[in-house]
VOGUMAR-276545 format. One line per field, with one value per residue (C-alpha): residue number from 1; residue in three letters; x, y, z. Coordinates in steps of 0.05 Angstrom, whole numbers, plus 5000, padded with zeros to 4 digits. Each point is the difference from the previous one (the first is absolute). Layout:
BEGIN
nr [NUM,...]
rest [ALA,...]
u [X,...]
v [Y,...]
w [Z,...]
END
This chain:
BEGIN
nr [1,2,3,4,5,6,7,8,9,10,11,12,13,14,15,16,17,18,19,20,21,22,23,24,25,26,27,28,29,30,31,32,33,34,35,36,37,38,39,40,41,42,43,44,45,46,47,48,49,50,51,52,53,54,55,56,57,58,59,60,61,62,63,64,65,66,67,68,69,70,71,72,73,74,75,76,77,78,79,80,81,82,83,84,85,86,87,88,89,90,91,92,93,94,95,96,97,98,99,100,101,102,103,104,105,106,107,108,109,110,111,112,113,114,115,116,117,118,119,120,121,122,123,124,125,126,127,128,129,130,131,132,133,134,135,136,137,138,139,140,141,142,143,144,145,146,147,148,149,150,151,152,153,154,155,156,157,158,159,160,161,162,163,164,165,166,167,168,169,170,171,172,173,174,175,176,177,178,179,180,181,182,183,184,185,186,187,188,189,190,191,192,193,194,195,196,197,198,199,200,201,202,203,204,205,206,207,208,209,210,211,212,213,214,215,216,217,218,219,220,221,222,223,224,225,226,227,228,229,230,231,232,233,234,235,236,237,238,239,240,241,242,243,244,245,246,247,248,249,250,251,252,253,254,255,256,257,258,259,260,261,262,263,264,265,266,267,268,269,270,271,272,273,274,275,276,277,278,279,280,281,282,283,284,285,286,287,288,289,290,291,292,293,294,295,296,297,298,299,300,301,302,303,304,305,306,307,308,309,310,311,312,313,314,315,316,317,318,319,320,321,322,323,324,325,326,327,328,329,330,331,332,333,334,335,336,337,338,339,340,341,342,343,344,345,346,347,348,349,350,351,352,353,354,355,356,357,358,359,360,361,362,363,364,365,366,367,368,369,370,371,372,373,374,375,376,377,378,379,380,381,382,383,384,385,386,387,388,389,390,391,392,393,394,395,396,397,398,399,400,401,402,403,404,405,406,407,408,409,410,411,412,413,414,415,416,417,418,419,420,421,422,423,424,425,426,427,428,429,430,431,432,433,434,435,436,437,438,439,440,441,442,443,444,445,446,447,448,449,450,451,452,453,454,455,456]
rest [MET,GLY,ASN,VAL,THR,ALA,ALA,THR,GLN,ASN,SER,GLU,THR,GLU,THR,SER,VAL,ASN,ASP,GLY,SER,ALA,GLU,ALA,PHE,ASP,VAL,ILE,VAL,LEU,GLY,ALA,GLY,ILE,SER,GLY,LEU,VAL,SER,ALA,SER,VAL,LEU,GLN,LYS,GLN,GLY,TYR,ARG,ARG,ILE,VAL,VAL,VAL,ASP,GLU,TYR,ALA,HIS,LEU,GLY,GLY,ASN,HIS,ILE,ASP,CYS,ARG,ILE,GLY,ASN,TYR,THR,PHE,ASP,ILE,GLY,SER,LEU,ILE,PHE,GLN,ASP,ASP,SER,PRO,LEU,LEU,ALA,HIS,LEU,PRO,GLU,LEU,LEU,PRO,LEU,TYR,VAL,GLU,ILE,ASN,PRO,SER,TRP,GLY,ARG,LEU,ASN,PRO,GLN,GLY,VAL,VAL,THR,ASP,TYR,PRO,ILE,SER,VAL,LYS,ASP,ASP,ILE,VAL,ALA,ALA,GLY,PRO,ILE,GLU,TRP,ILE,ARG,MET,VAL,LEU,SER,VAL,LEU,PHE,ALA,ARG,ILE,PHE,ARG,SER,ARG,LEU,ARG,ASN,ALA,ARG,ASP,PHE,ALA,GLU,TYR,TRP,ILE,GLY,ALA,ARG,LEU,LEU,ARG,ARG,SER,GLY,LEU,GLU,ASN,TYR,MET,LEU,ARG,PHE,TYR,GLY,VAL,SER,ALA,GLU,ARG,ILE,ASP,VAL,GLN,PHE,ALA,GLU,LYS,ARG,MET,LEU,TRP,LEU,LYS,GLU,GLN,ALA,SER,PRO,ARG,ASN,ALA,PHE,ARG,ARG,LEU,LEU,SER,THR,PRO,GLU,LYS,PRO,ALA,THR,ASN,MET,GLN,LEU,ALA,ARG,PRO,ARG,GLU,GLY,PHE,ALA,TYR,LEU,TYR,GLY,VAL,GLY,ALA,GLN,ARG,LEU,VAL,LEU,GLY,GLY,VAL,THR,PHE,ARG,LEU,GLY,ALA,LYS,MET,ASP,HIS,LEU,GLN,LYS,LYS,ASP,GLY,GLY,GLY,TYR,LEU,LEU,ARG,ILE,GLY,ASP,ARG,SER,VAL,SER,ALA,SER,ARG,VAL,VAL,SER,THR,ILE,PRO,LEU,GLU,HIS,ALA,GLU,ALA,LEU,CYS,GLY,ILE,PRO,SER,GLY,SER,SER,LEU,GLN,SER,VAL,THR,LEU,ILE,SER,LEU,PHE,PHE,SER,PHE,SER,GLY,ASP,ARG,GLY,PHE,LYS,GLN,SER,ILE,LEU,TYR,ASN,PHE,SER,ASP,THR,GLY,ALA,TRP,LYS,ARG,LEU,THR,VAL,TYR,SER,ASP,PHE,TYR,GLY,ARG,CYS,GLU,GLY,ARG,GLU,PHE,PHE,ALA,ALA,GLU,VAL,ASN,ALA,ASP,HIS,VAL,LEU,GLY,SER,ALA,GLU,THR,ALA,ALA,GLU,ASP,PHE,ARG,ARG,HIS,SER,SER,GLU,ASN,GLY,LEU,PHE,ASN,GLY,ASP,LEU,LYS,LEU,GLU,GLY,THR,HIS,THR,LEU,ALA,ASN,ALA,TYR,PRO,VAL,TYR,THR,ASP,ASN,ALA,ALA,GLU,ARG,ALA,ALA,ASN,ALA,VAL,ALA,ALA,LEU,ARG,ALA,PHE,GLY,VAL,GLU,SER,PHE,GLY,ARG,GLN,GLY,GLY,PHE,ASP,TYR,GLN,PRO,THR,ALA,ARG,HIS,SER,THR,LEU,VAL,ALA,GLU,ALA,ALA,ILE,GLY,SER,THR,PRO,PRO,LYS,PHE,LEU,ASP]
u [6033,4932,4982,5039,4954,4939,5015,5014,4933,4962,5026,4997,4924,4997,5012,4940,5008,4951,4996,5064,5036,5075,5016,5046,5069,5058,5048,4997,5060,5007,5028,4991,5067,5058,5012,4930,4988,5060,4968,4933,5034,5042,4945,4954,5059,4994,4926,4967,4934,4968,5043,4984,5050,4987,5025,4976,5034,4944,5052,5043,5079,5014,5046,5009,4960,4991,4968,4967,5000,4970,5036,5059,5016,5049,5021,5012,5067,5050,4973,5036,4991,5029,4977,5029,4966,4974,4932,4980,4994,4942,4978,5025,4938,5042,5064,4960,4971,5078,5020,5076,5056,5074,5014,5058,5027,5038,5015,5008,5066,5020,5043,4942,5019,4949,5034,4993,4954,5026,5072,5047,5079,5001,4974,4991,5077,5046,4967,5022,5073,5062,4996,4927,5022,5044,4947,4951,5043,5024,4925,4981,5065,4979,4924,5029,5046,4955,4930,5008,4937,4939,4944,4967,4980,5059,5049,4983,5002,5077,5032,4990,5015,5017,4976,5027,4974,4931,4998,5033,4958,4937,4975,5003,4953,4946,4996,4982,4946,4974,4998,4974,5054,5077,5035,5024,4929,4989,5010,5053,4966,4950,5066,5032,4923,4997,5083,5020,5024,5048,5030,5005,5032,5054,5023,5072,4987,4947,5032,5058,4961,4963,5069,5011,4931,4980,4941,4939,4943,4955,4924,4959,4932,4954,4991,4923,4946,4929,4962,4971,4937,5028,5004,4938,4977,5066,4985,4931,5010,5046,4955,4947,5038,4997,4914,4997,5031,4955,5032,4955,5024,4967,5028,4996,4983,5003,5032,4972,5016,5025,4984,5017,4935,4977,4992,5081,4995,5007,4944,5015,4960,4993,4955,4926,5020,5049,5046,5020,5061,5045,5068,5018,5052,5024,5043,4968,5042,5022,4965,4933,5007,5002,4944,4961,5017,4993,5073,5044,5045,5067,5043,4987,5028,5024,4986,5008,4940,5019,4969,5005,5006,4974,5022,5000,5053,5026,5073,5068,4992,5085,5002,4991,4980,4938,5003,5043,5014,5022,5077,5013,5002,4938,4925,4943,4982,5042,4974,4970,4967,4991,4933,5002,5058,4971,4926,5016,4982,4934,4974,5071,5026,5037,4978,5032,4993,5048,5002,5007,5001,4949,5035,5047,4943,4958,4952,4982,5004,4986,5078,5023,4987,5028,5062,4996,4999,5060,5044,4993,5004,5063,5035,4983,4936,4940,5011,4939,4924,4989,4937,4974,4942,4980,5025,4985,5021,5006,5007,5036,5053,5049,5027,5056,5044,5030,5001,4996,4942,5013,4992,4944,4964,5017,4967,4935,5003,5006,4942,4952,5030,4976,4934,4997,5017,5057,5033,5047,5020,5019,4948,4990,5066,5026,5048,5035,4971,5037,4975,4929,5047,5026,4927,4980,5054,4990,4924,5022,5039,4960,4927,5031,5008,4948,4936,4935,4949,4927,4937,4942]
v [8410,5005,5072,5024,4966,5008,5085,5001,4969,5040,5062,4986,4995,5069,5022,4983,4966,5031,5077,5014,5034,4986,4990,5056,4994,5039,4948,4957,4941,4951,4934,4964,4973,5028,5067,5004,4977,5048,5055,4994,4998,5070,5034,4993,5021,5054,5020,4968,4982,4958,4950,4946,4945,4960,4943,4954,4931,4983,4994,5055,4993,5005,4953,4974,4932,4929,4944,4951,4926,4957,5002,5033,5082,5028,5058,5030,5026,5001,5056,5017,5052,5030,5025,5066,5019,5070,4962,4987,5063,5011,4919,4992,4941,4959,4986,4952,4961,4984,4936,4998,4966,4993,4995,4979,5006,4953,4995,4950,5018,4978,4939,4978,5011,5038,5056,5063,5059,5046,4980,4943,5021,4927,4969,5049,5028,4954,4939,5021,4991,5049,5007,5023,5046,5036,5007,5027,5044,5024,5001,5050,5045,4987,5029,5059,5021,4993,5001,5059,5031,4953,4992,4934,4951,4958,5059,5013,4928,4997,5067,4977,4931,4973,4963,4942,4997,5017,4934,4957,5026,4990,5070,5013,4944,5032,5065,4962,4969,5057,5056,4948,5034,5002,5038,5050,5023,5022,5075,5013,5039,4929,4966,5050,4997,4926,4981,5055,4945,4983,5072,5001,4933,5002,5078,5000,5059,4955,4944,5026,5034,4927,4980,5057,5002,4949,4960,5024,4981,4951,5035,4998,5014,4944,4958,4994,4970,5008,4967,4922,5030,5039,5072,5015,4986,5047,5059,4983,5005,5063,5043,5004,5057,5036,4978,5033,5060,5014,4952,4968,4942,4979,4933,4959,5059,5014,5063,5032,5070,5062,5064,5069,5046,5057,5032,4972,4935,4927,4951,4929,4949,4934,4962,5024,5044,5063,5033,5072,5029,5069,4955,4932,4960,4939,4928,4966,4978,5060,4985,4981,5069,5028,4971,5014,5073,4999,5010,4976,4959,4986,4971,4924,4982,4933,4958,4929,4950,4948,4930,4964,4933,4962,4936,4953,4955,4936,4980,5024,5082,5003,5062,5034,5079,5018,5045,4980,5031,4961,5030,4939,4994,4969,4998,5053,5010,5063,4988,4961,5006,4936,5033,4932,5028,5061,4961,4929,4946,4977,4934,4978,5041,5055,5055,5053,5050,5003,5063,4999,5056,4985,5024,4940,4944,5040,5015,4930,4982,4917,5011,5042,4943,4941,5049,4998,4934,4981,5052,4983,4929,5014,5039,4946,5047,4973,4933,4967,5001,5070,5028,5058,5024,5066,5062,5074,5045,5073,5066,5056,4963,5055,5047,4985,5057,4990,5060,5059,4979,5048,5060,4970,4988,5071,5033,4958,5020,5068,4997,4966,5061,5056,4959,5016,4924,4982,4938,4959,4934,4935,5005,5077,5012,4949,4990,4941,4988,4937,5010,5036,5044,5028,5011,5031,5051,5007,5015,5040,5044,5008,5027,5022,5067,5026,5034,4991,5016,4989,5010,5041]
w [6163,5030,5030,4942,4960,5030,5000,4931,4978,5057,4959,4930,5016,5017,4930,4961,4937,4952,5032,4960,5056,5022,5072,5031,5025,5020,4960,4952,5027,4927,5029,5065,5002,5055,4964,4997,5070,5021,4965,5030,5069,4988,4959,5063,5041,4970,5007,4944,5029,4943,4948,4963,4973,4942,4971,4946,5039,5056,5056,5035,4993,4924,4976,5077,4974,5044,4972,5033,4971,5049,5069,4962,4995,4955,4988,4927,5011,5059,5053,5061,5053,5057,5072,4983,4936,4989,4968,5084,5010,4963,5006,5068,5001,4956,5049,5053,4930,4971,5006,5025,4957,5001,4913,4976,4920,4960,4920,4953,4960,4939,5026,5023,5076,5056,5020,5035,4967,4962,4999,5033,5012,5008,4938,4956,5007,5046,4970,4932,5000,4992,4932,4992,5059,4956,4947,5039,5031,4924,4980,5049,4984,4924,5018,5047,4936,4941,5022,5048,4967,5029,4947,5027,5048,4983,4988,5077,5021,4954,5034,5077,4996,4927,4944,5032,5059,4983,4953,5047,5056,4957,5017,4914,4994,5064,4962,4941,5041,5042,4944,4947,4957,4986,5046,4944,4991,5075,5009,5054,5036,5016,5013,5041,5043,5002,5007,5058,5031,4945,5006,5073,5012,4939,5012,5022,5050,5038,4999,5038,5054,5002,5017,5050,5038,5051,4968,5013,5049,4964,4986,5059,4972,4986,4928,4991,4955,4983,5056,4971,4990,4937,4972,4990,5079,5021,4963,5009,5073,4996,4951,5053,5035,4929,5001,5067,4977,4937,4938,4964,4965,4922,4996,4925,4964,4928,4992,4928,4998,5034,4980,5018,5036,4969,5070,5019,5026,4973,4983,4997,4966,5036,4969,4999,5053,5012,5058,4995,5032,5001,5003,4964,5020,4956,5025,4930,4949,4958,4925,5043,5038,4933,4964,5055,4980,4927,4991,4953,5016,4967,5053,4986,5064,5014,5058,5024,4996,5061,5004,5067,5009,5061,5028,5054,5012,5043,5004,5003,4962,5000,5037,5061,4978,5002,4937,4949,4933,4934,4966,4977,4912,4995,5026,4993,5070,5038,5065,5044,5075,5046,5040,5041,5036,5030,5013,5011,4967,4969,5005,5005,4935,4985,4962,4949,4948,4926,4973,4917,4948,4957,4940,5017,4989,4942,5049,5020,5068,4978,4969,5062,5050,4947,5001,5072,5019,4944,5026,5069,4982,4963,5070,5057,5019,5026,4998,5020,4991,4953,4996,4961,5040,4959,4954,5004,4946,5019,4943,5016,5053,5004,4948,4947,4975,4935,4947,5044,5035,5062,4958,4960,5072,5020,4939,5012,5072,4986,4938,5064,5049,4940,4999,5080,5019,5042,4990,5029,5028,4981,4945,5006,4987,4966,5049,5030,5075,5025,5073,5035,5039,4935,4970,5060,5004,4924,5019,5053,4970,4935,5033,5066,4992,4959,5029,5017,4946,5006,4960,5013]
END
């Protein structure tokens, strides 16, 4: 991250630790993830001259994190980009740094078969036989008649594919692994956002259109992964454009308190120093932002804590896909990504990361690793030398929508806005955003129309 770190350190020396004065900026951006970086870029294009981006992480990119262990590099999650992403309009320097990849997706179904993701007509329907076909059709008809009022994720899934296919495909199992709670507790609004593909694929109208229309041409955009050097390097290079335009980064900074100034504007206390600005944009977790502002939080929003298991392997892995989902009846892991498919083998060994919702293993990485070894062996996966290289636990990995969480999140956002803080994004809006493309578009829409205002 070279020059960005140097710029941060140099600008910090400009403010005296002892004189009690605050360094003045036009905008304070809380959080240096995708939403924060895009926000800084949009603000810069609006004409703001002095922007400070503050993050308690010591790196750029937020939850885009990689872990280097020896000569292996693993990611927290499965992060894939495209060469037509709107993110590149803000950080065009990223494009030549990406590694072009050709990913493929599969899933382990309840029958112990590695098959297509997310649904396989051959293995989930045809292989079930005529009697089960009738049961599947009847279960869909039952749901359409008696489940027309969709209250939760289970109702949503059963309405579109029926209870029989929901169970046979293993989607029911995956929902529990993903959310950490039963599908009955997941708000239907989140199900509609996360599982829109069910509606698109199962809708009779859309199915009829697919039968009549000519096959769509495959997408021409390139699939990309971060460079071998990692995310910190990637975003450090990309952020140089922002630094040259006047953006200052305060990374690894403990944020203590955000208050309104008597004469207007805001004062953010960062350890033993302060920064001030007339505008504050937040992309950090809502409850953290509320605490900074002294706003009582009644939201109690739930997020997933994600354990990542980092393995190297030599032998027969039992599948060819680079990304594999666990839809089977057992096993705590929800998804694994074979990074050696993207970057090549290391010392002759493949390497991959498996993700586990911490709630399923009582927060224990050791338990998660033991469970993965047992489950993969039972299903004919990774037959050979499987070595655990390390683990990583990430809090606030993604939001879980239970008990009208969207409404509670909206109330928290409204309370922050009443205080004067604009909060949005995956963390700042409690908004599930599956891609950098989505995060970029949300950030652009959130602050793109606000006119500049400056401190005197």
